[in-house]
PADO-387475 format. One record per atom (N, C-alpha, C): residue number from 1; x, y, z; atom name. Coordinates in Angstrom, 3 decimals. Each point is the difference from the previous one (the first is absolute). Example, Ala and Ser with C-alpha at 12.3 -4.5 7.8 and 13.67 -1.06 7.14 Angstrom:
2
 torba        X        Y        Z vovex
     1   13.190   -5.690    7.800     N
     1   -0.890    1.190    0.000    CA
     1    0.900    1.200    0.000     C
     2   -0.350    1.050   -0.720     N
     2    0.820    1.190    0.060    CA
     2   -0.770    1.090    0.730     C
This chain:
144
 torba        X        Y        Z vovex
     1  122.080 -151.087  157.460     N
     1    0.915    1.117   -0.049    CA
     1    1.189   -0.304    0.904     C
     2    1.181    0.183   -0.483     N
     2    1.208   -0.323    0.749    CA
     2    0.327    1.085    1.008     C
     3    0.216   -0.398    1.248     N
     3    0.356    0.957    1.030    CA
     3    1.491    0.301   -0.115     C
     4    0.353    1.247    0.209     N
     4    1.399    0.411   -0.119    CA
     4    0.448    0.602    1.323     C
     5    1.145   -0.451    0.478     N
     5    0.606    0.576    1.188    CA
     5    0.696    1.280   -0.421     C
     6   -0.078    1.019    0.821     N
     6    0.647    1.253   -0.358    CA
     6    0.935    0.409    1.105     C
     7    1.155    0.470   -0.381     N
     7    0.955    0.497    0.961    CA
     7    0.636    1.247   -0.589     C
     8    0.364    0.932    0.826     N
     8    0.606    1.218   -0.518    CA
     8    1.445   -0.275   -0.370     C
     9    0.588    0.923   -0.732     N
     9    1.394   -0.153   -0.404    CA
     9    0.904   -0.101    1.219     C
    10   -0.343    0.721    1.069     N
    10    0.836   -0.025    1.203    CA
    10   -0.017   -1.361    0.670     C
    11   -1.182   -0.628    0.144     N
    11   -0.064   -1.282    0.697    CA
    11    0.545   -1.128   -0.851     C
    12    0.101    0.192   -1.293     N
    12    0.547   -1.035   -0.869    CA
    12    1.498    0.182   -0.196     C
    13    0.597    0.908    0.753     N
    13    1.430    0.280   -0.086    CA
    13    0.415    0.483   -1.380     C
    14   -0.871    0.745   -0.667     N
    14    0.320    0.611   -1.276    CA
    14    0.717    1.310    0.270     C
    15    0.819    0.415   -0.938     N
    15    0.711    1.261    0.157    CA
    15   -0.990    1.155   -0.123     C
    16    0.062    0.939    0.920     N
    16   -0.861    1.179   -0.031    CA
    16    0.882    1.194   -0.327     C
    17   -0.314    0.693   -1.107     N
    17    0.790    1.150   -0.429    CA
    17   -0.579    1.295    0.560     C
    18    0.815    0.899    0.462     N
    18   -0.378    1.325    0.494    CA
    18   -1.081   -0.060    1.079     C
    19   -0.045   -1.022    0.754     N
    19   -0.968   -0.102    1.083    CA
    19   -1.435   -0.187   -0.484     C
    20   -0.226   -0.088   -1.294     N
    20   -1.341   -0.212   -0.550    CA
    20   -0.186   -1.455   -0.360     C
    21   -1.256   -0.400   -0.019     N
    21   -0.291   -1.350   -0.469    CA
    21    0.199   -0.050   -1.500     C
    22    0.639   -1.018   -0.455     N
    22    0.154   -0.209   -1.441    CA
    22   -1.302   -0.550   -0.559     C
    23   -0.657   -0.771    0.783     N
    23   -1.241   -0.638   -0.424    CA
    23   -0.334   -1.087    0.989     C
    24   -0.819   -0.933   -0.422     N
    24   -0.361   -1.087    0.890    CA
    24    0.387   -1.328   -0.623     C
    25    0.160   -0.973    0.851     N
    25    0.304   -1.357   -0.431    CA
    25   -1.186   -0.852    0.389     C
    26   -0.564   -0.699   -0.957     N
    26   -1.140   -0.862    0.272    CA
    26    0.411   -1.445   -0.243     C
    27   -0.278   -0.848    0.973     N
    27    0.379   -1.409   -0.087    CA
    27   -1.267   -0.840    0.022     C
    28   -0.237   -0.752   -1.051     N
    28   -1.192   -0.848   -0.086    CA
    28    0.088   -1.141    1.000     C
    29   -1.149   -0.411    0.528     N
    29   -0.036   -1.127    0.930    CA
    29    0.630   -1.248   -0.610     C
    30   -0.179   -0.202   -1.313     N
    30    0.594   -1.171   -0.654    CA
    30    1.523    0.029    0.050     C
    31    0.581    1.184   -0.016     N
    31    1.460    0.116    0.112    CA
    31    0.438   -0.441    1.388     C
    32   -0.689    0.492    1.017     N
    32    0.317   -0.397    1.377    CA
    32   -0.217   -1.507    0.159     C
    33   -1.093   -0.511   -0.556     N
    33   -0.301   -1.434    0.104    CA
    33    1.070   -0.842   -0.684     C
    34    0.526    0.482   -1.118     N
    34    1.078   -0.720   -0.691    CA
    34    1.257   -0.036    0.860     C
    35    0.342    1.116    0.622     N
    35    1.160    0.042    0.905    CA
    35   -0.211   -0.982    1.149     C
    36   -1.203   -0.017    0.548     N
    36   -0.325   -0.905    1.106    CA
    36    0.153   -1.455   -0.438     C
    37   -0.540   -0.341   -1.181     N
    37    0.083   -1.374   -0.498    CA
    37    1.431   -0.459   -0.181     C
    38    0.831    0.854   -0.592     N
    38    1.405   -0.355   -0.209    CA
    38    0.749   -0.125    1.326     C
    39   -0.247    0.930    0.924     N
    39    0.674   -0.046    1.307    CA
    39   -0.421   -1.235    0.791     C
    40   -1.257   -0.398   -0.139     N
    40   -0.489   -1.186    0.705    CA
    40    0.665   -1.261   -0.544     C
    41    0.082   -0.117   -1.311     N
    41    0.572   -1.206   -0.609    CA
    41    1.503   -0.128    0.227     C
    42    0.659    1.082    0.410     N
    42    1.427   -0.063    0.325    CA
    42    0.266   -0.745    1.304     C
    43   -1.013   -0.124    0.843     N
    43    0.175   -0.586    1.329    CA
    43    0.025   -1.523   -0.097     C
    44    1.047   -0.587    0.573     N
    44    0.127   -1.453    0.016    CA
    44   -1.110   -0.592    0.867     C
    45   -0.716   -0.983   -0.562     N
    45   -1.088   -0.635    0.712    CA
    45   -1.359    0.325   -0.596     C
    46   -0.055    1.068   -0.804     N
    46   -1.242    0.334   -0.695    CA
    46   -0.024   -0.807   -1.296     C
    47   -1.047   -0.823   -0.160     N
    47   -0.102   -0.840   -1.195    CA
    47   -0.666    0.735   -1.142     C
    48   -1.043    0.783    0.306     N
    48   -0.749    0.691   -1.047    CA
    48   -0.890    1.059    0.610     C
    49   -0.452    0.887   -0.857     N
    49   -1.016    0.961    0.398    CA
    49   -1.339   -0.698   -0.171     C
    50   -0.892    0.171    0.956     N
    50   -1.326   -0.604   -0.088    CA
    50   -0.949    1.031   -0.591     C
    51   -0.705   -0.392   -1.043     N
    51   -0.909    0.941   -0.644    CA
    51   -1.302   -0.661   -0.345     C
    52   -0.881    0.779   -0.541     N
    52   -1.316   -0.497   -0.371    CA
    52   -0.012   -0.646   -1.361     C
    53   -1.202   -0.247   -0.501     N
    53   -0.189   -0.645   -1.299    CA
    53    0.561    0.854   -1.120     C
    54   -0.181    1.305    0.078     N
    54    0.472    0.893   -1.061    CA
    54    1.516   -0.090   -0.147     C
    55    0.724   -0.049    1.132     N
    55    1.450   -0.107   -0.054    CA
    55    0.452   -1.300   -0.631     C
    56   -0.677   -1.095    0.326     N
    56    0.334   -1.298   -0.580    CA
    56   -0.287   -0.027   -1.487     C
    57   -1.098    0.628   -0.422     N
    57   -0.347    0.062   -1.418    CA
    57    1.041    0.796   -0.776     C
    58    0.468    1.114    0.585     N
    58    1.030    0.812   -0.640    CA
    58    1.263   -0.815   -0.224     C
    59    0.393   -0.807    0.995     N
    59    1.205   -0.808   -0.133    CA
    59   -0.175   -1.104   -1.036     C
    60   -1.212   -0.556   -0.109     N
    60   -0.258   -1.013   -1.021    CA
    60    0.161    0.577   -1.402     C
    61   -0.273    1.285   -0.150     N
    61    0.124    0.667   -1.287    CA
    61    1.453    0.360   -0.306     C
    62    0.921   -0.366    0.890     N
    62    1.418    0.219   -0.243    CA
    62    0.540    1.301    0.555     C
    63   -0.794    0.727    0.739     N
    63    0.451    1.259    0.573    CA
    63    0.243   -0.186    1.486     C
    64    1.054    0.615    0.506     N
    64    0.320   -0.041    1.419    CA
    64   -0.657    1.200    0.661     C
    65   -0.861   -0.248    0.972     N
    65   -0.681    1.077    0.693    CA
    65    0.724    0.255    1.313     C
    66    0.823    1.029    0.042     N
    66    0.801    0.285    1.189    CA
    66   -0.820    0.651    1.120     C
    67   -1.246    0.374   -0.297     N
    67   -0.836    0.604    1.031    CA
    67   -0.922   -1.028    0.650     C
    68    0.072   -1.234   -0.460     N
    68   -0.830   -1.078    0.551    CA
    68    0.309   -0.189    1.482     C
    69   -1.058   -0.074    0.814     N
    69    0.190   -0.232    1.423    CA
    69    0.399    1.230    0.784     C
    70   -0.185    1.188   -0.576     N
    70    0.383    1.237    0.683    CA
    70   -1.179    0.965   -0.001     C
    71   -0.255    0.576    1.153     N
    71   -1.031    1.032    0.122    CA
    71    0.668    1.232    0.603     C
    72   -0.169    1.142   -0.652     N
    72    0.610    1.253    0.455    CA
    72   -1.109    0.994    0.316     C
    73    0.025    0.523    1.220     N
    73   -0.952    1.041    0.399    CA
    73    0.795    1.235    0.406     C
    74   -0.315    1.120   -0.635     N
    74    0.731    1.225    0.279    CA
    74   -0.895    1.013    0.692     C
    75    0.553    0.649    1.024     N
    75   -0.644    1.155    0.599    CA
    75    0.834    1.199   -0.416     C
    76   -0.299    1.136    0.545     N
    76    0.733    1.199   -0.399    CA
    76    1.483   -0.093    0.359     C
    77    0.308   -0.611    1.136     N
    77    1.390   -0.021    0.469    CA
    77    0.658   -1.371    0.009     C
    78   -0.803   -1.059   -0.035     N
    78    0.547   -1.338    0.176    CA
    78   -0.539   -0.968   -1.044     C
    79    0.665   -1.143   -0.074     N
    79   -0.484   -1.090   -0.840    CA
    79   -0.025   -1.263    0.859     C
    80   -1.091   -0.749   -0.118     N
    80   -0.140   -1.279    0.697    CA
    80   -0.026   -1.087   -1.057     C
    81    0.774   -1.049    0.233     N
    81    0.181   -1.058   -0.990    CA
    81   -0.434   -1.331    0.576     C
    82   -0.785   -0.748   -0.776     N
    82   -0.359   -1.376    0.344    CA
    82    0.622   -0.906   -1.043     C
    83    0.730   -1.014    0.465     N
    83    0.682   -0.947   -0.883    CA
    83   -0.557   -1.392    0.278     C
    84   -0.439   -0.683   -1.047     N
    84   -0.569   -1.341    0.108    CA
    84    0.985   -0.980   -0.631     C
    85    0.534   -0.923    0.815     N
    85    1.085   -0.869   -0.462    CA
    85   -0.256   -1.467    0.289     C
    86    0.728   -0.835   -0.724     N
    86    0.120   -1.426    0.280    CA
    86    1.439   -0.224    0.424     C
    87    0.190   -0.683    1.109     N
    87    1.344   -0.243    0.531    CA
    87    0.474   -1.406   -0.360     C
    88    1.317   -0.182    0.041     N
    88    0.589   -1.315   -0.224    CA
    88   -0.162   -0.838    1.264     C
    89   -0.236   -1.289   -0.186     N
    89   -0.119   -0.902    1.138    CA
    89    1.340   -0.078    0.730     C
    90   -0.051    0.011    1.326     N
    90    1.198   -0.175    0.813    CA
    90    0.601    1.290    0.524     C
    91   -0.445    1.152   -0.483     N
    91    0.549    1.257    0.494    CA
    91   -0.744    0.412    1.268     C
    92    0.613    0.867    0.774     N
    92   -0.649    0.542    1.186    CA
    92   -0.847    1.176   -0.474     C
    93   -1.305   -0.210   -0.051     N
    93   -0.913    0.970   -0.610    CA
    93    0.107    1.412    0.585     C
    94    0.016    0.173    1.337     N
    94    0.112    1.367    0.531    CA
    94    1.310    0.693   -0.390     C
    95    1.092   -0.759   -0.086     N
    95    1.285    0.577   -0.385    CA
    95   -0.016    0.478   -1.450     C
    96   -0.569   -0.814   -0.884     N
    96   -0.080    0.376   -1.416    CA
    96   -0.939    1.198   -0.165     C
    97   -1.121   -0.003    0.713     N
    97   -0.941    1.122   -0.068    CA
    97    0.665    1.290    0.475     C
    98    0.793   -0.081    1.061     N
    98    0.727    1.165    0.507    CA
    98    0.994    0.514   -1.044     C
    99    0.692   -0.923   -0.658     N
    99    0.956    0.387   -1.048    CA
    99   -0.728    0.660   -1.175     C
   100   -1.180   -0.494   -0.342     N
   100   -0.800    0.614   -1.066    CA
   100   -0.378    1.425    0.396     C
   101   -0.492    0.170    1.223     N
   101   -0.386    1.336    0.460    CA
   101    1.166    0.985   -0.095     C
   102    1.161   -0.412    0.489     N
   102    1.167    0.884   -0.019    CA
   102    0.462    0.315   -1.417     C
   103    0.039   -1.016   -0.870     N
   103    0.475    0.198   -1.365    CA
   103   -0.957    0.890   -0.794     C
   104   -1.298   -0.219    0.166     N
   104   -0.996    0.799   -0.715    CA
   104    0.050    1.453    0.468     C
   105    0.021    0.203    1.306     N
   105    0.042    1.372    0.551    CA
   105    1.219    0.741   -0.519     C
   106    1.141   -0.631    0.068     N
   106    1.252    0.619   -0.449    CA
   106   -0.050    0.334   -1.492     C
   107   -0.460   -0.936   -0.812     N
   107   -0.038    0.210   -1.451    CA
   107   -0.959    1.126   -0.385     C
   108   -1.192   -0.007    0.567     N
   108   -0.994    1.024   -0.351    CA
   108    0.455    1.378    0.465     C
   109    0.481    0.095    1.221     N
   109    0.434    1.303    0.507    CA
   109    1.208    0.526   -0.769     C
   110    0.967   -0.870   -0.317     N
   110    1.189    0.442   -0.729    CA
   110   -0.310    0.388   -1.443     C
   111   -0.876   -0.748   -0.655     N
   111   -0.258    0.246   -1.413    CA
   111   -1.044    1.086   -0.264     C
   112   -0.902    0.228    0.950     N
   112   -1.085    0.949   -0.256    CA
   112    0.015    1.224    0.904     C
   113    0.647   -0.090    1.146     N
   113   -0.032    1.090    0.965    CA
   113   -1.274    0.017    0.819     C
   114   -0.889   -0.967   -0.225     N
   114   -1.245   -0.082    0.759    CA
   114    0.255   -0.593    1.377     C
   115   -0.793    0.395    0.991     N
   115    0.103   -0.565    1.330    CA
   115   -0.884   -1.246    0.072     C
   116    0.592   -1.135    0.331     N
   116   -0.758   -1.246    0.121    CA
   116   -0.472   -0.129    1.445     C
   117   -1.321    0.102    0.186     N
   117   -0.581   -0.083    1.337    CA
   117   -0.057   -1.441    0.476     C
   118   -0.311   -0.933   -0.910     N
   118   -0.119   -1.406    0.388    CA
   118    0.185   -0.898   -1.203     C
   119    0.601   -1.156    0.253     N
   119    0.081   -1.075   -0.984    CA
   119   -0.609   -1.222    0.668     C
   120   -1.178   -0.386   -0.462     N
   120   -0.709   -1.154    0.556    CA
   120    0.225   -1.199   -0.904     C
   121    0.534   -1.072    0.564     N
   121    0.289   -1.213   -0.769    CA
   121   -1.084   -1.031    0.290     C
   122   -0.651   -0.467   -1.053     N
   122   -1.054   -1.005    0.108    CA
   122    0.521   -1.294   -0.636     C
   123    0.247   -1.012    0.811     N
   123    0.499   -1.280   -0.508    CA
   123   -1.193   -0.827   -0.438     C
   124   -0.108   -0.225   -1.299     N
   124   -1.163   -0.656   -0.592    CA
   124    0.198   -1.496   -0.210     C
   125    1.258   -0.457    0.076     N
   125    0.247   -1.419   -0.212    CA
   125    1.463   -0.342    0.186     C
   126    0.269   -1.307   -0.079     N
   126    1.361   -0.522    0.113    CA
   126    0.236   -0.892   -1.201     C
   127    1.122    0.205   -0.663     N
   127    0.351   -0.800   -1.170    CA
   127    0.933   -1.126    0.422     C
   128   -0.415   -1.233   -0.297     N
   128    0.818   -1.155    0.334    CA
   128    1.010   -0.259   -1.102     C
   129    1.156   -0.587    0.343     N
   129    1.014   -0.298   -1.020    CA
   129   -0.532   -0.984   -1.044     C
   130    0.495    0.125   -1.219     N
   130   -0.426   -0.868   -1.107    CA
   130    0.261   -1.472    0.289     C
   131    1.148   -0.301    0.562     N
   131    0.374   -1.397    0.219    CA
   131   -0.625   -0.601    1.262     C
   132   -0.669    0.805    0.803     N
   132   -0.641   -0.495    1.214    CA
   132   -1.317    0.756    0.191     C
   133   -1.012   -0.341   -0.788     N
   133   -1.232    0.786    0.003    CA
   133   -0.865   -0.157    1.244     C
   134    0.275   -0.951    0.845     N
   134   -0.889   -0.207    1.144    CA
   134    0.747   -0.183    1.315     C
   135    0.786    0.993    0.434     N
   135    0.703   -0.162    1.274    CA
   135   -0.960   -0.077    1.183     C
   136   -1.177    0.573   -0.140     N
   136   -0.980   -0.069    1.090    CA
   136   -0.483   -1.431    0.175     C
   137   -0.241   -0.704   -1.106     N
   137   -0.446   -1.392    0.068    CA
   137    1.071   -0.870    0.671     C
   138    1.270    0.269   -0.306     N
   138    1.087   -0.759    0.623    CA
   138    0.050    0.260    1.503     C
   139   -0.227    1.248    0.410     N
   139    0.006    0.342    1.418    CA
   139   -1.139   -0.704    0.733     C
   140   -1.142   -0.122   -0.666     N
   140   -1.140   -0.664    0.610    CA
   140    0.276   -1.494    0.163     C
   141    0.702   -0.609   -0.960     N
   141    0.358   -1.422    0.096    CA
   141    0.890   -0.232    1.218     C
   142    0.935    0.934    0.228     N
   142    0.924   -0.140    1.125    CA
   142   -0.730    0.092    1.337     C
   143   -1.077    0.793    0.039     N
   143   -0.760    0.151    1.242    CA
   143   -0.747   -1.274    0.362     C
   144   -0.428   -0.773   -1.006     N
   144   -0.805   -1.229    0.234    CA
   144    0.852   -1.161    0.348     C
């Protein structure tokens, strides 16, 4: 069963007529996860979203899974986001992770009106350049 985030019309910055609620706005976790995935991939230094077997299978079938590598947990007032990424080799990992946190928080809060309590970045791997697949091996040669 799909969990749905709920926010009132007021917290989602919807127009309220005559001081009454017009209704409610419900945002599915997959919508938030899609926003998170897109905001993460905008950051320079992020090579890919890291996901499980199901995400890889979906991509093999020709579909892009924008929620891959994203976990969204909602409480009544806040949302906590976990992002699992692969970084490009040579970037300063803490700097890129910080940029991901800021970009994701800004995108989710601006687009949904939800309060982002935390954005946890989990670096699952490093992608080496195509033309130099083993920079670690070269570094080890230099040490010897």
